[in-house]
C-alpha positions as CSV (number, residue, x, y, z in Angstrom):
1,M,-1.5,-28.4,12.2
2,I,-2.1,-25.9,9.5
3,R,-5.6,-25.4,8.1
4,S,-7.8,-22.8,6.4
5,L,-9.2,-20.1,8.5
6,T,-13.0,-20.1,9.0
7,Q,-15.6,-17.6,10.2
8,N,-15.6,-19.4,13.5
9,D,-12.0,-18.5,14.1
10,L,-12.5,-14.8,13.9
11,P,-13.8,-14.4,17.5
12,L,-10.6,-16.2,18.7
13,M,-8.2,-13.9,16.8
14,H,-8.0,-11.3,19.6
15,E,-7.1,-13.9,22.2
16,L,-4.4,-15.2,19.8
17,Q,-2.8,-11.8,19.3
18,S,-3.2,-10.5,22.8
19,R,-1.9,-13.7,24.5
20,G,0.5,-12.8,27.3
21,L,-0.3,-9.1,27.1
22,E,-2.3,-6.8,29.4
23,V,-5.3,-5.6,27.5
24,T,-7.9,-3.1,28.6
25,Q,-11.6,-3.6,28.1
26,E,-11.7,-0.9,25.4
27,Q,-8.8,-2.5,23.5
28,A,-10.6,-5.9,23.7
29,E,-13.8,-4.4,22.3
30,T,-11.9,-2.6,19.5
31,A,-10.0,-5.8,18.5
32,S,-13.3,-7.7,18.5
33,R,-14.7,-5.2,16.0
34,V,-11.5,-5.3,13.9
35,F,-11.6,-9.1,13.5
36,G,-15.3,-9.4,13.4
37,E,-16.0,-6.6,10.9
38,L,-12.9,-5.2,9.2
39,F,-11.0,-8.5,8.7
40,P,-13.7,-10.1,6.5
41,K,-14.1,-6.9,4.4
42,L,-10.3,-6.9,3.7
43,Y,-9.5,-10.6,3.3
44,M,-12.7,-12.6,2.8
45,D,-15.5,-10.5,1.1
46,H,-13.4,-8.3,-1.2
47,P,-14.1,-7.9,-5.0
48,W,-11.5,-10.5,-6.1
49,A,-12.6,-13.2,-3.7
50,D,-14.5,-15.2,-6.3
51,A,-11.6,-15.3,-8.7
52,D,-10.1,-18.3,-6.9
53,A,-11.9,-19.4,-3.7
54,R,-9.0,-21.8,-3.0
55,I,-6.8,-19.0,-1.9
56,Q,-7.6,-18.6,1.8
57,S,-6.1,-17.4,5.0
58,L,-4.4,-20.0,7.2
59,V,-4.2,-20.7,10.9
60,A,-1.8,-22.9,12.9
61,V,-3.3,-25.0,15.6
62,G,-1.2,-26.0,18.6
63,K,-1.1,-29.4,20.4
64,D,-3.5,-27.9,23.0
65,G,-6.1,-27.2,20.3
66,R,-5.7,-23.4,20.6
67,L,-4.8,-21.2,17.7
68,A,-1.1,-20.6,17.6
69,G,-0.6,-18.5,14.4
70,L,-2.2,-16.7,11.5
71,Q,-1.3,-16.2,7.8
72,A,-3.9,-13.9,6.5
73,A,-4.2,-13.7,2.8
74,M,-6.3,-12.3,-0.1
75,N,-6.2,-12.9,-3.8
76,R,-5.9,-10.3,-6.6
77,S,-6.2,-10.7,-10.3
78,F,-3.5,-9.7,-12.8
79,Q,-3.3,-9.7,-16.6
80,F,-0.3,-11.6,-17.9
81,E,0.1,-11.6,-21.6
82,N,-3.1,-13.2,-22.8
83,R,-4.3,-14.8,-19.6
84,I,-5.5,-13.8,-16.1
85,L,-3.3,-14.7,-13.2
86,N,-4.5,-15.3,-9.6
87,A,-2.1,-13.8,-7.1
88,A,-2.1,-14.6,-3.4
89,I,-1.3,-11.6,-1.3
90,S,0.3,-12.2,2.1
91,T,-1.0,-9.8,4.7
92,E,-1.0,-10.6,8.4
93,L,1.6,-13.1,9.5
94,Y,1.6,-13.7,13.2
95,V,2.7,-16.4,15.7
96,A,1.7,-16.2,19.4
97,P,4.7,-15.5,21.7
98,D,4.3,-18.9,23.5
99,S,4.5,-20.7,20.1
100,R,7.5,-19.0,18.5
101,N,9.9,-21.8,19.4
102,S,7.7,-24.1,17.4
103,L,7.7,-24.4,13.6
104,H,4.4,-22.7,13.1
105,G,5.7,-19.7,11.3
106,I,7.7,-21.8,8.9
107,Q,4.8,-24.1,8.3
108,L,2.4,-21.2,7.7
109,V,4.7,-19.6,5.1
110,K,5.4,-23.0,3.4
111,K,1.8,-23.9,3.1
112,F,0.9,-20.4,1.8
113,L,3.6,-20.4,-0.9
114,S,2.7,-23.9,-2.0
115,G,-1.0,-23.0,-2.7
116,P,-2.8,-23.0,-6.0
117,Q,-2.0,-19.4,-6.9
118,D,0.0,-18.4,-10.0
119,C,2.2,-16.1,-7.9
120,S,2.5,-14.8,-4.4
121,L,3.3,-11.2,-3.3
122,C,4.1,-9.4,-0.1
123,D,5.2,-5.8,-0.4
124,V,5.7,-4.5,3.2
125,A,7.7,-7.5,4.5
126,N,10.2,-7.3,7.3
127,D,13.5,-9.1,7.3
128,K,12.2,-12.2,9.2
129,T,9.5,-12.6,6.5
130,R,12.1,-12.2,3.8
131,Q,14.2,-15.0,5.3
132,L,11.2,-17.3,5.4
133,W,10.1,-16.6,1.8
134,T,13.6,-17.0,0.4
135,R,13.9,-20.3,2.2
136,F,11.1,-21.6,0.1
137,G,12.1,-20.1,-3.3
138,G,10.8,-16.6,-2.9
139,E,12.7,-13.5,-4.0
140,A,13.1,-9.9,-3.0
141,L,12.7,-7.4,-5.9
142,P,15.5,-4.8,-5.5
143,V,14.1,-2.2,-7.9
144,Y,10.5,-2.3,-6.5
145,G,12.1,-2.1,-3.1
146,L,13.6,1.3,-3.7
147,T,12.1,4.6,-2.3
148,W,12.3,7.8,-4.4
149,M,12.3,11.2,-2.8
150,A,11.3,14.4,-4.7
151,V,12.6,17.4,-2.7
152,L,11.0,20.7,-3.3
153,S,12.0,22.5,-0.2
154,P,15.2,20.9,1.2
155,T,15.1,22.2,4.8
156,R,11.4,21.7,5.2
157,F,11.7,18.3,3.7
158,A,14.4,17.2,6.1
159,A,12.6,18.8,9.0
160,S,9.4,17.0,8.2
161,L,11.1,13.6,8.1
162,A,13.4,14.1,11.0
163,L,11.4,16.2,13.4
164,K,7.8,15.5,12.4
165,D,5.4,16.8,15.1
166,S,8.0,17.2,17.8
167,M,8.3,20.5,19.7
168,T,11.8,21.0,18.1
169,G,10.1,20.7,14.7
170,R,7.6,23.4,15.5
171,I,10.3,25.7,16.7
172,V,12.6,25.1,13.7
173,R,10.0,25.1,10.9
174,P,9.4,28.9,10.7
175,V,13.1,29.6,9.9
176,T,13.4,26.9,7.2
177,G,11.9,29.1,4.5
178,L,15.0,31.4,4.5
179,I,17.4,28.5,4.4
180,D,15.3,26.9,1.6
181,R,15.5,29.9,-0.7
182,M,19.3,29.7,-0.4
183,A,19.5,25.9,-0.8
184,E,17.1,25.8,-3.9
185,R,19.7,27.8,-5.9
186,F,21.9,24.7,-5.9
187,W,19.6,21.7,-5.9
188,K,16.0,20.6,-5.9
189,T,13.8,18.2,-7.8
190,E,12.7,19.7,-11.1
191,S,11.0,18.2,-14.1
192,S,12.1,19.2,-17.6
193,C,8.5,18.9,-18.8
194,D,6.4,22.0,-19.0
195,A,3.3,21.5,-16.7
196,S,1.7,24.8,-17.6
197,Q,-0.3,23.2,-20.4
198,L,-1.4,20.3,-18.4
199,R,-4.6,20.2,-16.3
200,G,-6.0,18.0,-13.6
201,E,-9.3,17.0,-12.3
202,P,-10.4,14.7,-9.4
203,L,-10.0,11.0,-10.4
204,T,-13.1,9.0,-9.6
205,P,-13.3,5.2,-9.0
206,D,-15.2,4.8,-12.2
207,R,-12.6,6.6,-14.4
208,F,-9.9,4.7,-12.6
209,A,-11.5,1.4,-13.5
210,E,-12.2,2.5,-17.1
211,L,-8.8,4.0,-17.9
212,A,-6.4,1.6,-16.1
213,P,-6.5,-1.1,-18.7
214,Q,-5.8,1.4,-21.5
215,F,-2.8,2.9,-19.7
216,M,-1.3,-0.4,-18.6
217,T,-1.7,-2.5,-21.7
218,G,2.0,-1.9,-22.6
219,R,3.1,-3.8,-19.5
220,T,3.7,-7.5,-19.6
221,L,1.9,-8.0,-16.3
222,Y,-0.5,-5.6,-14.6
223,P,-3.3,-5.6,-12.1
224,L,-7.0,-5.9,-13.0
225,Y,-9.3,-3.6,-10.9
226,G,-12.8,-3.5,-12.3
227,E,-15.5,-1.1,-10.9
228,A,-16.0,-3.0,-7.6
229,G,-12.3,-3.3,-7.1
230,A,-11.8,0.4,-7.7
231,R,-14.5,1.3,-5.1
232,W,-12.8,-1.1,-2.6
233,I,-9.4,0.6,-3.2
234,W,-11.0,4.0,-2.8
235,N,-12.1,3.0,0.7
236,R,-8.4,2.1,1.5
237,L,-6.5,5.1,0.2
238,N,-6.4,6.9,3.6
239,F,-4.9,3.9,5.3
240,I,-1.9,2.9,3.1
241,T,0.7,4.8,5.2
242,R,-0.1,5.5,8.8
243,G,-0.7,9.1,9.7
244,A,0.1,10.4,6.1
245,G,-3.1,12.3,5.8
246,P,-6.1,12.3,3.5
247,S,-5.7,11.0,-0.1
248,R,-5.7,13.1,-3.2
249,Q,-6.4,11.5,-6.6
250,T,-5.8,13.5,-9.8
251,L,-6.5,12.6,-13.4
252,V,-4.0,14.5,-15.7
253,Y,-4.9,15.8,-19.1
254,D,-2.5,17.0,-21.9
255,R,-2.7,20.2,-23.9
256,F,-5.2,18.5,-26.3
257,D,-7.4,17.7,-23.3
258,R,-6.7,13.9,-23.5
259,P,-6.3,11.9,-20.3
260,I,-2.7,10.7,-20.0
261,G,-2.5,9.3,-16.5
262,W,-2.9,10.1,-12.8
263,H,-1.1,10.5,-9.5
264,I,-2.5,9.4,-6.1
265,Y,-0.9,10.6,-2.9
266,Q,-1.6,11.2,0.8
267,W,-0.7,14.4,2.5
268,K,-1.4,16.8,5.3
269,P,0.1,20.3,5.9
270,G,3.6,20.3,7.3
271,Q,4.5,16.9,6.1
272,V,6.0,15.2,3.1
273,A,3.4,13.7,0.7
274,R,3.3,9.9,0.3
275,V,2.7,8.8,-3.3
276,S,0.8,5.5,-3.6
277,Q,0.5,5.2,-7.4
278,L,1.7,6.9,-10.6
279,V,0.1,5.8,-13.8
280,A,0.9,7.2,-17.3
281,K,0.0,6.4,-20.9
282,P,3.3,5.1,-22.4
283,G,5.4,8.1,-23.3
284,S,3.6,10.4,-20.8
285,E,5.5,9.6,-17.7
286,D,7.4,12.9,-17.7
287,A,4.1,14.9,-18.0
288,V,2.3,13.0,-15.2
289,F,5.3,13.5,-12.9
290,A,5.6,17.2,-13.8
291,H,1.9,17.6,-12.9
292,L,2.5,15.9,-9.6
293,L,5.3,18.3,-8.7
294,K,3.0,21.2,-9.7
295,S,0.3,19.9,-7.5
296,L,2.7,19.5,-4.6
297,R,4.0,23.0,-4.9
298,Q,0.5,24.5,-5.1
299,S,-0.4,22.6,-1.9
300,G,2.7,23.8,-0.1
301,A,4.2,20.3,0.4
302,P,8.0,20.2,0.9
303,G,8.3,17.2,-1.3
304,A,7.1,13.6,-1.8
305,I,8.2,10.1,-1.2
306,G,7.1,7.0,-3.1
307,R,8.0,3.5,-4.0
308,V,9.8,3.0,-7.3
309,Q,7.7,1.8,-10.2
310,P,10.2,0.8,-12.9
311,E,8.4,2.5,-15.8
312,F,8.9,5.8,-14.0
313,L,12.6,5.2,-13.1
314,P,14.1,7.3,-16.0
315,T,11.7,10.1,-15.2
316,L,12.5,10.1,-11.5
317,S,16.2,10.0,-12.3
318,D,16.1,12.9,-14.8
319,A,14.2,15.0,-12.3
320,D,17.1,14.6,-9.8
321,C,15.1,12.6,-7.3
322,L,17.0,10.8,-4.5
323,F,16.8,7.1,-4.0
324,K,17.3,4.8,-1.0
325,R,16.5,1.2,-0.1
326,R,13.2,0.8,1.8
327,S,13.2,-0.7,5.3
328,R,10.5,-3.1,4.0
329,Y,10.9,-5.6,1.2
330,V,8.9,-6.4,-1.9
331,L,8.8,-10.2,-2.1
332,F,7.4,-12.5,-4.8
333,H,7.2,-16.2,-5.4
334,S,6.0,-18.1,-8.5
335,P,6.5,-21.7,-9.8
336,H,6.4,-20.2,-13.4
337,E,9.6,-19.0,-14.9
338,S,7.8,-16.6,-17.3
339,I,6.1,-14.8,-14.4
340,R,9.4,-14.7,-12.5
341,A,11.0,-13.1,-15.5
342,A,8.3,-10.4,-15.7
343,F,9.0,-9.3,-12.1
344,R,12.8,-9.6,-12.3
345,S,12.9,-7.4,-15.5
346,G,10.6,-4.7,-14.1
347,E,8.0,-5.4,-16.8
348,A,5.4,-6.1,-14.1
349,F,3.3,-3.1,-13.0
350,L,3.2,-3.1,-9.2
351,S,2.2,-0.1,-7.1
352,M,1.2,0.3,-3.4
353,L,-2.4,-0.3,-4.5
354,D,-1.8,-3.8,-5.8
355,A,-0.6,-6.0,-2.9
356,E,-0.4,-5.9,0.9
357,A,0.2,-2.1,1.4
358,V,-3.4,-1.3,0.5
359,A,-4.8,-4.0,2.8
360,Q,-3.0,-3.5,6.1
361,L,-5.3,-4.4,9.0
362,W,-3.9,-2.2,11.7
363,N,-3.5,1.1,10.0
364,S,-6.3,3.1,11.8
365,P,-8.7,0.2,11.7
366,L,-11.7,1.9,13.3
367,E,-11.6,4.8,10.8
368,A,-11.1,2.2,8.0
369,L,-14.2,0.4,9.1
370,A,-16.2,3.7,9.3
371,M,-15.0,4.4,5.7
372,F,-16.4,1.1,4.5
373,E,-19.7,1.6,6.2
374,A,-20.1,5.2,4.8
375,S,-19.3,3.9,1.4
376,Q,-21.9,1.1,1.7
377,R,-24.6,3.7,2.8
378,A,-23.7,6.0,-0.1
379,E,-23.8,3.1,-2.6
380,A,-27.2,1.9,-1.3
381,S,-28.6,5.4,-1.7
382,G,-27.1,5.8,-5.2
383,Q,-24.7,8.5,-4.2
384,P,-21.1,8.6,-5.5
385,I,-18.3,7.6,-3.2
386,A,-16.9,10.6,-1.4
387,D,-13.2,11.5,-1.5
388,S,-11.3,10.6,1.6
389,K,-11.0,13.7,3.8
390,S,-10.6,12.5,7.4
391,D,-7.2,12.2,8.9
392,C,-5.8,8.9,10.3
393,Q,-5.7,9.2,14.1
394,V,-5.9,5.6,15.5
395,N,-2.7,3.6,15.3
396,S,-1.7,0.1,16.3
397,S,-0.1,1.2,19.6
398,D,-3.5,2.1,20.9
399,L,-4.5,-1.6,20.4
400,N,-1.5,-3.4,21.9
401,V,-0.5,-4.7,18.4
402,P,3.1,-5.5,17.6
403,Q,4.6,-2.4,15.8
404,E,6.3,-4.4,13.1
405,R,2.9,-5.3,11.6
406,A,1.7,-1.7,11.2
407,V,4.0,-0.7,8.4
408,S,4.7,2.8,7.1
409,Q,6.3,3.5,3.8
């Protein structure tokens, strides 16, 4: 049986997801907090929840009466031409090991996609999820599923991705500078736009909410944030890509001191930056990207990786970025042909802040919960939301959670 998830199901979630596994007392206590406190903040009490209360998480119940599977979901609002769409975002999809020979996974996805929403999205899907979605009319979006790579220091970029924090990486990294100076003579990512007359300042949630509609109105379909939505997203910026580092949000101004867009990325020294969102006033894409490259160089980052947003594709190509298919799929489903056309054509604005990537439950969950709590205290005292500065240290392996559900970019 498939039914809507209720508050009474939350205490049972840990038993569902740890069934058949050896779990320590500490892991059990952590999972209890994650499902009891963080899960509601992400999927039940978020700023868009009232837009369509019919969009809810689902559970599968086995013949023995126990929970057998979960399809967690949240709704997000999008502007489409002259009307507002309600999108259902697929997040956690899980079936207990002792129930995987049943049809629970298929039934959960089928029920989710046949809901009252105008469209459904899942942007960090594995191949099994892709197969289920396409079985019921869903589609993978090839362009949105591409990764772009801006390489500023070729050898340090390669060493960061291949070696990361290994002992070999720490030994090799000091000699990469010499090799870089030689390699950069032949190739590196470079914008043709002069960034010297551009300036940046910290992007706040209030400015984000104020300017987003102005910069996105040229798109056929784009997300609606609002002030509460912006604050919610700010609490999630450190937890989009596991271990990427604290988030940096920069509003970019042109030479006439007019805001033209922004870039948001996560980074820590020695690693490649992970770009979550690029936004530009139509015609200012080259300038925003040029300022991003300037910011990365000033920080000492060897480069950046991001998910392709179609409106930036010419800019990325002209700057000699590299492209590869992501290991995770961007999926969508809609019964409306006009909405399907907007996504297929690339006219829909969709970044990593607009679907599942920003709402992953198991990316450093305890730190994510602490961030929400700190934000609530600051808001109650009338203080502005602080920028994310702490690094992400807790990962899903600490909690006995299947690795395919804690997704990196």
